[in-house]
FIVO-746755 format. One record per residue (C-alpha): residue number from 0; residue in three letters; x, y, z. Coordinates in nm, 4 decimals, always signed. Last residue first. Example, Ala and Ser with C-alpha at 12.3 -4.5 7.8 and 13.67 -1.06 7.14 Angstrom:
2
(1; "SER"; (+1.3670; -0.1060; +0.7140)),
(0; "ALA"; (+1.2300; -0.4500; +0.7800)),
***
This chain:
155
(154; "VAL"; (-2.4284; +16.4785; -17.0958)),
(153; "ARG"; (-2.1705; +16.7368; -16.9935)),
(152; "GLU"; (-2.1631; +16.9234; -17.3289)),
(151; "ASP"; (-2.5009; +17.0944; -17.2907)),
(150; "ALA"; (-2.4131; +17.2350; -16.9507)),
(149; "PRO"; (-2.0922; +17.4133; -17.0785)),
(148; "LYS"; (-1.7772; +17.2584; -16.9759)),
(147; "ALA"; (-1.5712; +17.4269; -16.6962)),
(146; "LEU"; (-1.7843; +17.2464; -16.4191)),
(145; "LEU"; (-1.7050; +16.9063; -16.5494)),
(144; "THR"; (-1.3294; +16.9858; -16.5773)),
(143; "ARG"; (-1.3304; +17.1139; -16.2236)),
(142; "ALA"; (-1.5078; +16.8162; -16.0989)),
(141; "LEU"; (-1.2664; +16.5891; -16.2775)),
(140; "HIS"; (-0.9706; +16.7808; -16.1456)),
(139; "THR"; (-1.1169; +16.7748; -15.7865)),
(138; "GLN"; (-1.1735; +16.4038; -15.8051)),
(137; "GLN"; (-0.8271; +16.3332; -15.9388)),
(136; "ALA"; (-0.6659; +16.5530; -15.6735)),
(135; "ILE"; (-0.8794; +16.3635; -15.4040)),
(134; "GLU"; (-0.7759; +16.0376; -15.5384)),
(133; "ASP"; (-0.4036; +16.1293; -15.5548)),
(132; "LEU"; (-0.4360; +16.2564; -15.2045)),
(131; "GLU"; (-0.5765; +15.9258; -15.0925)),
(130; "LYS"; (-0.2945; +15.7384; -15.2748)),
(129; "GLN"; (-0.0344; +15.9630; -15.1052)),
(128; "GLU"; (-0.1967; +15.8927; -14.7725)),
(127; "ILE"; (-0.1792; +15.5094; -14.8259)),
(126; "ARG"; (+0.1742; +15.5221; -14.9603)),
(125; "ALA"; (+0.2831; +15.7293; -14.6648)),
(124; "GLN"; (+0.1349; +15.4909; -14.4402)),
(123; "ALA"; (+0.3091; +15.1948; -14.5958)),
(122; "GLU"; (+0.6303; +15.3903; -14.5780)),
(121; "CYS"; (+0.5781; +15.4559; -14.2023)),
(120; "HIS"; (+0.5034; +15.1034; -14.1365)),
(119; "ALA"; (+0.8059; +14.9794; -14.3200)),
(118; "SER"; (+1.0076; +15.2174; -14.1282)),
(117; "TYR"; (+0.8497; +15.0905; -13.8023)),
(116; "ARG"; (+0.9177; +14.7311; -13.9106)),
(115; "LEU"; (+1.2810; +14.8145; -13.9825)),
(114; "GLU"; (+1.3266; +14.9958; -13.6427)),
(113; "ARG"; (+1.1606; +14.6880; -13.4565)),
(112; "LEU"; (+1.3945; +14.4607; -13.6234)),
(111; "ARG"; (+1.6806; +14.6667; -13.5305)),
(110; "GLU"; (+1.5545; +14.6894; -13.1712)),
(109; "LEU"; (+1.5297; +14.3009; -13.1730)),
(108; "ALA"; (+1.8835; +14.2573; -13.2879)),
(107; "GLU"; (+2.0116; +14.5206; -13.0376)),
(106; "LEU"; (+1.8527; +14.3163; -12.7526)),
(105; "ASN"; (+1.9983; +13.9880; -12.8727)),
(104; "ARG"; (+2.3326; +14.1642; -12.9004)),
(103; "ARG"; (+2.3059; +14.3069; -12.5478)),
(102; "ALA"; (+2.2058; +13.9750; -12.4012)),
(101; "LEU"; (+2.5074; +13.8161; -12.5782)),
(100; "LEU"; (+2.7322; +14.0963; -12.4434)),
(99; "TRP"; (+2.5899; +14.0623; -12.0867)),
(98; "THR"; (+2.6614; +13.6939; -12.0887)),
(97; "ALA"; (+3.0159; +13.7342; -12.2257)),
(96; "ARG"; (+3.0767; +13.9982; -11.9672)),
(95; "HIS"; (+2.9362; +13.7800; -11.6847)),
(94; "LYS"; (+3.1862; +13.4890; -11.7863)),
(93; "ALA"; (+3.4857; +13.7246; -11.8157)),
(92; "VAL"; (+3.4028; +13.8867; -11.4811)),
(91; "ALA"; (+3.3692; +13.5215; -11.3326)),
(90; "ALA"; (+3.7080; +13.4415; -11.4700)),
(89; "GLU"; (+3.8479; +13.7552; -11.3190)),
(88; "ALA"; (+3.7124; +13.6534; -10.9813)),
(87; "THR"; (+3.8550; +13.3003; -11.0095)),
(86; "ARG"; (+4.1905; +13.4593; -11.1095)),
(85; "VAL"; (+4.1788; +13.6926; -10.8083)),
(84; "ARG"; (+4.0965; +13.4051; -10.5887)),
(83; "ARG"; (+4.3867; +13.2092; -10.7008)),
(82; "GLY"; (+4.6067; +13.5060; -10.6446)),
(81; "GLN"; (+4.4621; +13.5317; -10.3028)),
(80; "GLU"; (+4.5743; +13.1716; -10.2354)),
(79; "GLN"; (+4.9387; +13.2537; -10.3664)),
(78; "VAL"; (+4.9528; +13.5693; -10.1600)),
(77; "ARG"; (+4.8300; +13.3774; -9.8496)),
(76; "THR"; (+5.1110; +13.1217; -9.9060)),
(75; "GLU"; (+5.3715; +13.4019; -9.9324)),
(74; "THR"; (+5.2217; +13.5576; -9.6022)),
(73; "ILE"; (+5.2647; +13.2213; -9.4317)),
(72; "LYS"; (+5.6209; +13.1857; -9.5514)),
(71; "LEU"; (+5.7001; +13.5385; -9.4306)),
(70; "TRP"; (+5.5381; +13.4595; -9.1008)),
(69; "SER"; (+5.7614; +13.1510; -9.0643)),
(68; "ARG"; (+6.0597; +13.3610; -9.1651)),
(67; "ARG"; (+5.9658; +13.6121; -8.8925)),
(66; "LEU"; (+5.9486; +13.3288; -8.6363)),
(65; "GLU"; (+6.2851; +13.1810; -8.7538)),
(64; "LEU"; (+6.4556; +13.5209; -8.7077)),
(63; "ASP"; (+6.3039; +13.5807; -8.3692)),
(62; "GLY"; (+6.4237; +13.2388; -8.2457)),
(61; "ALA"; (+6.7823; +13.2893; -8.4124)),
(60; "VAL"; (+6.8182; +13.6212; -8.2194)),
(59; "LEU"; (+6.8348; +13.9227; -8.4496)),
(58; "SER"; (+7.1434; +14.0485; -8.6229)),
(57; "LYS"; (+7.0538; +13.9263; -8.9657)),
(56; "MET"; (+6.7282; +14.1162; -8.9373)),
(55; "SER"; (+6.8063; +14.3796; -9.2057)),
(54; "VAL"; (+6.7712; +14.1383; -9.4947)),
(53; "GLU"; (+6.4463; +13.9915; -9.3361)),
(52; "ALA"; (+6.2983; +14.3444; -9.3327)),
(51; "LEU"; (+6.3036; +14.3635; -9.7145)),
(50; "SER"; (+6.1168; +14.0278; -9.7235)),
(49; "LEU"; (+5.8686; +14.1316; -9.4514)),
(48; "ARG"; (+5.7923; +14.4589; -9.6457)),
(47; "GLU"; (+5.7563; +14.2689; -9.9742)),
(46; "TRP"; (+5.5275; +14.0260; -9.8191)),
(45; "GLU"; (+5.3123; +14.2922; -9.6681)),
(44; "ARG"; (+5.3039; +14.4689; -9.9979)),
(43; "ILE"; (+5.2083; +14.1538; -10.1769)),
(42; "LEU"; (+4.9240; +14.0991; -9.9180)),
(41; "GLU"; (+4.8047; +14.4475; -9.9744)),
(40; "ASN"; (+4.7989; +14.4110; -10.3546)),
(39; "LEU"; (+4.6105; +14.0736; -10.3298)),
(38; "ARG"; (+4.3492; +14.2237; -10.0946)),
(37; "GLY"; (+4.2972; +14.5123; -10.3736)),
(36; "GLN"; (+4.2766; +14.2416; -10.6432)),
(35; "GLU"; (+4.0127; +14.0552; -10.4448)),
(34; "GLU"; (+3.8224; +14.3811; -10.4028)),
(33; "ALA"; (+3.8561; +14.4661; -10.7692)),
(32; "ALA"; (+3.7298; +14.1275; -10.8644)),
(31; "LYS"; (+3.4326; +14.1620; -10.6362)),
(30; "GLY"; (+3.3377; +14.4983; -10.7966)),
(29; "GLN"; (+3.3741; +14.3491; -11.1402)),
(28; "ALA"; (+3.1455; +14.0696; -11.0388)),
(27; "VAL"; (+2.8983; +14.3150; -10.9070)),
(26; "VAL"; (+2.9127; +14.5108; -11.2219)),
(25; "LEU"; (+2.8801; +14.2080; -11.4362)),
(24; "ARG"; (+2.5675; +14.1037; -11.2526)),
(23; "ASP"; (+2.4163; +14.4437; -11.2996)),
(22; "PHE"; (+2.4957; +14.4118; -11.6732)),
(21; "ALA"; (+2.3248; +14.0715; -11.7057)),
(20; "GLN"; (+2.0298; +14.2014; -11.5079)),
(19; "LYS"; (+1.9922; +14.5094; -11.7438)),
(18; "GLU"; (+2.0307; +14.2792; -12.0576)),
(17; "GLU"; (+1.7644; +14.0398; -11.9083)),
(16; "HIS"; (+1.5216; +14.3339; -11.8554)),
(15; "ARG"; (+1.5679; +14.4713; -12.1957)),
(14; "ARG"; (+1.5216; +14.1249; -12.3339)),
(13; "LEU"; (+1.1882; +14.0856; -12.1509)),
(12; "ALA"; (+1.0754; +14.4516; -12.2724)),
(11; "ALA"; (+1.1745; +14.3411; -12.6283)),
(10; "VAL"; (+0.9774; +14.0150; -12.6059)),
(9; "SER"; (+0.6848; +14.2069; -12.4840)),
(8; "GLU"; (+0.7261; +14.4470; -12.7704)),
(7; "LEU"; (+0.7257; +14.1630; -13.0287)),
(6; "ALA"; (+0.4104; +14.2606; -13.2048)),
(5; "PHE"; (+0.5334; +14.6109; -13.2604)),
(4; "HIS"; (+0.2331; +14.8356; -13.2996)),
(3; "PHE"; (+0.2356; +15.1516; -13.4994)),
(2; "ARG"; (-0.0710; +15.3692; -13.5007)),
(1; "ASN"; (-0.2878; +15.3696; -13.7963)),
(0; "MET"; (-0.3130; +15.7178; -13.9812)),
***
């Protein structure tokens, strides 16, 4: 039986490598997006804490109140900036996900082609083996037929 050889195996290996790299980049991008979201959540909690504290600060000296309001405004600006970073990170995740999905589809298409060719190879091998077995059976039948006839009828 002939061994199966997929002529595009080197292409398949390259596509597997590309798919793995794309997946690794996606994982890194997801990690960065999660970190950015975590920072945003921290800033939002700080802003909420300062906002709630401002309500109870009515009795503070005017200078302290202005200082706290300035800090609240700075925190609000930081929340907005961090929100932009989160959106940028999420866009990067979407881009990397699309790249990975494309690489995955390309790899799966090549793997399906390999499976089809392997099935065709197996079917061809089965036909060859069946043909050989049929020839052996025919030769055996012919030999038995000839041996079963008396010697004077064989000629």
